[in-house]
MDAnalysis code that builds the backbone (N, CA, C; Angstrom):
import MDAnalysis as mda
import numpy as np

u = mda.Universe.empty(270, n_residues=90, atom_resindex=np.repeat(np.arange(90), 3), trajectory=True)
u.add_TopologyAttr("name", ["N", "CA", "C"] * 90)
u.add_TopologyAttr("resid", np.arange(1, 91))
u.add_TopologyAttr("resname", ["MET", "CYS", "ARG", "ASN", "ILE", "LYS", "THR", "LEU", "TYR", "ASN", "PHE", "ASP", "PRO", "PRO", "ALA", "THR", "GLU", "ASP", "GLU", "ILE", "GLN", "ALA", "ALA", "ALA", "LEU", "GLN", "PHE", "VAL", "ARG", "LYS", "LEU", "SER", "GLY", "TYR", "ASN", "SER", "PRO", "SER", "LYS", "ALA", "ASN", "GLU", "GLU", "ALA", "PHE", "HIS", "GLN", "ALA", "ILE", "ASP", "GLU", "VAL", "ALA", "GLN", "ALA", "ALA", "ARG", "LYS", "LEU", "MET", "ASP", "THR", "LEU", "VAL", "THR", "ASN", "ALA", "GLU", "PRO", "ARG", "ASN", "ARG", "GLU", "VAL", "GLU", "LEU", "GLU", "ARG", "ALA", "ARG", "ALA", "ARG", "ASN", "ALA", "GLN", "ARG", "PHE", "GLY", "SER", "ASN"])
u.atoms.positions = np.array([
    [-1.991, 10.876, -4.420],
    [-1.790, 9.490, -4.786],
    [-1.249, 8.666, -3.620],
    [-0.174, 9.098, -2.988],
    [0.454, 8.304, -1.938],
    [-0.395, 8.192, -0.688],
    [-1.365, 9.066, -0.525],
    [-2.225, 8.962, 0.646],
    [-2.977, 7.640, 0.655],
    [-3.117, 7.017, -0.505],
    [-3.857, 5.768, -0.610],
    [-3.036, 4.551, -0.215],
    [-1.756, 4.714, 0.013],
    [-0.934, 3.582, 0.429],
    [-1.222, 3.302, 1.890],
    [-1.661, 2.104, 2.166],
    [-2.033, 1.698, 3.514],
    [-0.897, 0.918, 4.158],
    [-0.861, 0.943, 5.486],
    [0.082, 0.102, 6.212],
    [-0.282, -1.345, 5.941],
    [0.698, -2.145, 5.575],
    [0.436, -3.542, 5.234],
    [1.053, -4.519, 6.224],
    [1.930, -4.039, 7.082],
    [2.649, -4.935, 7.976],
    [1.865, -5.241, 9.248],
    [2.013, -6.445, 9.715],
    [1.494, -6.925, 10.999],
    [-0.032, -6.937, 11.054],
    [-0.637, -7.472, 10.018],
    [-2.079, -7.657, 9.990],
    [-2.398, -9.140, 9.947],
    [-3.559, -9.471, 10.447],
    [-4.056, -10.836, 10.366],
    [-5.370, -10.788, 9.609],
    [-5.479, -11.372, 8.444],
    [-4.465, -12.114, 7.697],
    [-3.426, -11.175, 7.086],
    [-2.249, -11.723, 6.768],
    [-1.172, -10.901, 6.201],
    [-1.560, -10.278, 4.862],
    [-0.825, -9.255, 4.488],
    [-1.062, -8.575, 3.208],
    [-0.914, -9.557, 2.058],
    [-1.765, -9.394, 1.065],
    [-1.710, -10.244, -0.114],
    [-0.738, -9.656, -1.132],
    [-0.372, -10.450, -2.097],
    [0.488, -9.961, -3.178],
    [-0.202, -8.831, -3.942],
    [-1.519, -8.913, -4.100],
    [-2.258, -7.853, -4.793],
    [-2.174, -6.529, -4.033],
    [-2.251, -6.582, -2.705],
    [-2.143, -5.360, -1.902],
    [-0.747, -4.758, -2.007],
    [0.264, -5.595, -1.994],
    [1.640, -5.115, -2.127],
    [1.855, -4.521, -3.515],
    [1.336, -5.181, -4.540],
    [1.462, -4.686, -5.914],
    [0.746, -3.339, -6.061],
    [-0.427, -3.199, -5.453],
    [-1.173, -1.932, -5.529],
    [-0.410, -0.807, -4.838],
    [0.214, -1.103, -3.701],
    [1.008, -0.085, -3.001],
    [2.223, 0.307, -3.840],
    [2.851, -0.679, -4.475],
    [4.003, -0.399, -5.337],
    [3.582, 0.481, -6.516],
    [2.438, 0.183, -7.099],
    [1.922, 0.988, -8.209],
    [1.708, 2.433, -7.771],
    [1.081, 2.648, -6.617],
    [0.850, 4.002, -6.117],
    [2.164, 4.736, -5.872],
    [3.138, 4.024, -5.322],
    [4.439, 4.629, -5.037],
    [5.138, 5.057, -6.328],
    [5.146, 4.196, -7.335],
    [5.794, 4.516, -8.610],
    [5.040, 5.646, -9.316],
    [3.724, 5.640, -9.229],
    [2.954, 6.748, -9.804],
    [3.358, 8.073, -9.170],
    [3.506, 8.073, -7.857],
    [3.868, 9.295, -7.152],
    [5.259, 9.761, -7.558],
    [6.217, 8.840, -7.588],
    [7.585, 9.209, -7.943],
    [7.703, 9.712, -9.376],
    [7.016, 9.022, -10.286],
    [7.160, 9.353, -11.709],
    [6.282, 10.531, -12.130],
    [5.202, 10.742, -11.413],
    [4.264, 11.776, -11.820],
    [3.309, 11.313, -12.903],
    [3.375, 10.034, -13.249],
    [2.492, 9.469, -14.272],
    [1.416, 8.621, -13.625],
    [0.180, 8.819, -14.067],
    [-0.871, 7.885, -13.688],
    [-0.741, 6.640, -14.555],
    [-0.496, 6.881, -15.832],
    [-0.131, 5.805, -16.748],
    [0.930, 6.385, -17.686],
    [2.020, 5.655, -17.879],
    [3.144, 6.202, -18.639],
    [2.908, 6.178, -20.142],
    [3.721, 6.939, -20.860],
    [3.701, 6.891, -22.316],
    [4.291, 5.560, -22.770],
    [4.097, 5.231, -24.010],
    [4.656, 3.977, -24.549],
    [6.170, 3.941, -24.372],
    [6.824, 5.088, -24.505],
    [8.284, 5.153, -24.373],
    [8.745, 4.813, -22.958],
    [7.915, 5.101, -21.956],
    [8.291, 4.867, -20.562],
    [7.596, 3.669, -19.930],
    [6.770, 2.994, -20.683],
    [5.958, 1.904, -20.132],
    [6.793, 0.772, -19.540],
    [7.827, 0.341, -20.234],
    [8.651, -0.770, -19.743],
    [9.354, -0.395, -18.434],
    [9.934, 0.794, -18.388],
    [10.616, 1.239, -17.167],
    [9.625, 1.383, -16.011],
    [8.436, 1.873, -16.295],
    [7.391, 2.055, -15.295],
    [7.009, 0.713, -14.675],
    [6.735, -0.272, -15.515],
    [6.321, -1.594, -15.018],
    [7.473, -2.323, -14.328],
    [8.675, -2.136, -14.797],
    [9.831, -2.731, -14.127],
    [9.995, -2.135, -12.728],
    [9.807, -0.838, -12.620],
    [9.916, -0.178, -11.317],
    [8.850, -0.700, -10.358],
    [7.641, -0.906, -10.845],
    [6.567, -1.446, -10.000],
    [6.963, -2.820, -9.470],
    [7.475, -3.675, -10.354],
    [7.889, -5.021, -9.930],
    [9.013, -4.969, -8.909],
    [9.989, -4.091, -9.108],
    [11.123, -3.996, -8.188],
    [10.692, -3.440, -6.826],
    [9.809, -2.459, -6.827],
    [9.314, -1.911, -5.562],
    [8.498, -2.977, -4.833],
    [7.678, -3.727, -5.545],
    [6.884, -4.786, -4.923],
    [7.788, -5.860, -4.318],
    [8.854, -6.217, -5.019],
    [9.805, -7.203, -4.483],
    [10.476, -6.682, -3.217],
    [10.879, -5.423, -3.236],
    [11.519, -4.831, -2.057],
    [10.535, -4.773, -0.889],
    [9.291, -4.438, -1.172],
    [8.275, -4.374, -0.115],
    [8.035, -5.756, 0.484],
    [7.936, -6.764, -0.347],
    [7.726, -8.134, 0.133],
    [8.913, -8.564, 0.994],
    [10.131, -8.283, 0.533],
    [11.324, -8.642, 1.292],
    [11.323, -7.943, 2.651],
    [10.984, -6.658, 2.663],
    [10.908, -5.905, 3.910],
    [9.896, -6.540, 4.858],
    [8.711, -6.808, 4.368],
    [7.660, -7.363, 5.218],
    [8.013, -8.750, 5.727],
    [8.742, -9.519, 4.928],
    [9.140, -10.864, 5.346],
    [10.253, -10.848, 6.390],
    [11.013, -9.758, 6.473],
    [12.143, -9.722, 7.403],
    [11.896, -8.872, 8.648],
    [10.837, -8.071, 8.656],
    [10.521, -7.281, 9.846],
    [10.125, -8.197, 11.002],
    [10.459, -7.777, 12.213],
    [10.158, -8.554, 13.416],
    [9.406, -7.664, 14.390],
    [8.383, -8.215, 15.021],
    [7.635, -7.471, 16.031],
    [7.149, -8.418, 17.114],
    [6.995, -7.869, 18.299],
    [6.403, -8.630, 19.394],
    [4.937, -8.255, 19.575],
    [4.476, -7.268, 18.829],
    [3.094, -6.804, 18.928],
    [2.149, -7.831, 18.313],
    [0.963, -7.869, 18.865],
    [-0.072, -8.736, 18.304],
    [-0.461, -8.216, 16.919],
    [-0.770, -9.114, 15.990],
    [-1.223, -8.654, 14.681],
    [-2.513, -7.841, 14.812],
    [-2.612, -6.807, 13.990],
    [-3.808, -5.971, 13.994],
    [-4.908, -6.652, 13.193],
    [-6.127, -6.414, 13.624],
    [-7.290, -6.968, 12.947],
    [-7.751, -5.984, 11.882],
    [-7.904, -6.449, 10.660],
    [-8.287, -5.570, 9.551],
    [-9.650, -4.915, 9.778],
    [-10.591, -5.661, 10.308],
    [-11.935, -5.116, 10.523],
    [-11.924, -4.018, 11.579],
    [-11.178, -4.216, 12.655],
    [-11.085, -3.204, 13.707],
    [-10.443, -1.941, 13.158],
    [-9.369, -2.090, 12.395],
    [-8.690, -0.929, 11.812],
    [-9.585, -0.199, 10.821],
    [-10.385, -0.947, 10.074],
    [-11.318, -0.334, 9.120],
    [-12.366, 0.501, 9.856],
    [-12.878, -0.020, 10.940],
    [-13.862, 0.735, 11.740],
    [-13.239, 1.993, 12.347],
    [-12.008, 1.889, 12.812],
    [-11.317, 3.064, 13.359],
    [-11.147, 4.138, 12.284],
    [-10.789, 3.719, 11.081],
    [-10.622, 4.664, 9.975],
    [-11.951, 5.321, 9.623],
    [-13.016, 4.545, 9.621],
    [-14.340, 5.112, 9.338],
    [-14.722, 6.149, 10.388],
    [-14.446, 5.846, 11.659],
    [-14.759, 6.784, 12.737],
    [-13.947, 8.070, 12.589],
    [-12.653, 7.944, 12.246],
    [-11.824, 9.130, 12.039],
    [-12.361, 9.964, 10.878],
    [-12.728, 9.295, 9.796],
    [-13.250, 10.008, 8.616],
    [-14.567, 10.698, 8.937],
    [-15.430, 10.027, 9.692],
    [-16.711, 10.641, 10.053],
    [-16.482, 11.881, 10.909],
    [-15.534, 11.804, 11.826],
    [-15.230, 12.959, 12.672],
    [-14.608, 14.084, 11.847],
    [-13.735, 13.712, 10.932],
    [-13.045, 14.716, 10.133],
    [-13.940, 15.366, 9.088],
    [-14.726, 14.552, 8.383],
    [-15.510, 15.058, 7.263],
    [-16.999, 15.143, 7.558],
    [-17.421, 14.624, 8.683],
    [-18.845, 14.583, 9.008],
    [-19.488, 13.361, 8.370],
    [-20.549, 12.902, 8.952],
    [-21.236, 11.733, 8.383],
    [-22.361, 12.195, 7.487],
    [-22.640, 11.392, 6.476],
    [-23.678, 11.756, 5.488],
    [-25.019, 11.288, 5.949],
])
């Protein structure tokens, strides 16, 4: 599950709220062991997602770097090349 969490900081354009929410969801799923919680745990599960997303947004808003923002398309191509080398191309 957590392998799907992508680096969101220092990209142009910046990470969207949906991307941060998706990363928070993956993180809470990993911690809880639930893909989707039972009715008894649903409120706590969703509250945790919101709190993790808020913390992630706060972190990203306060981090400082002198590095140039990374280009999403370039990073996507690099990932594809790594995957092709690792798993072979179809």
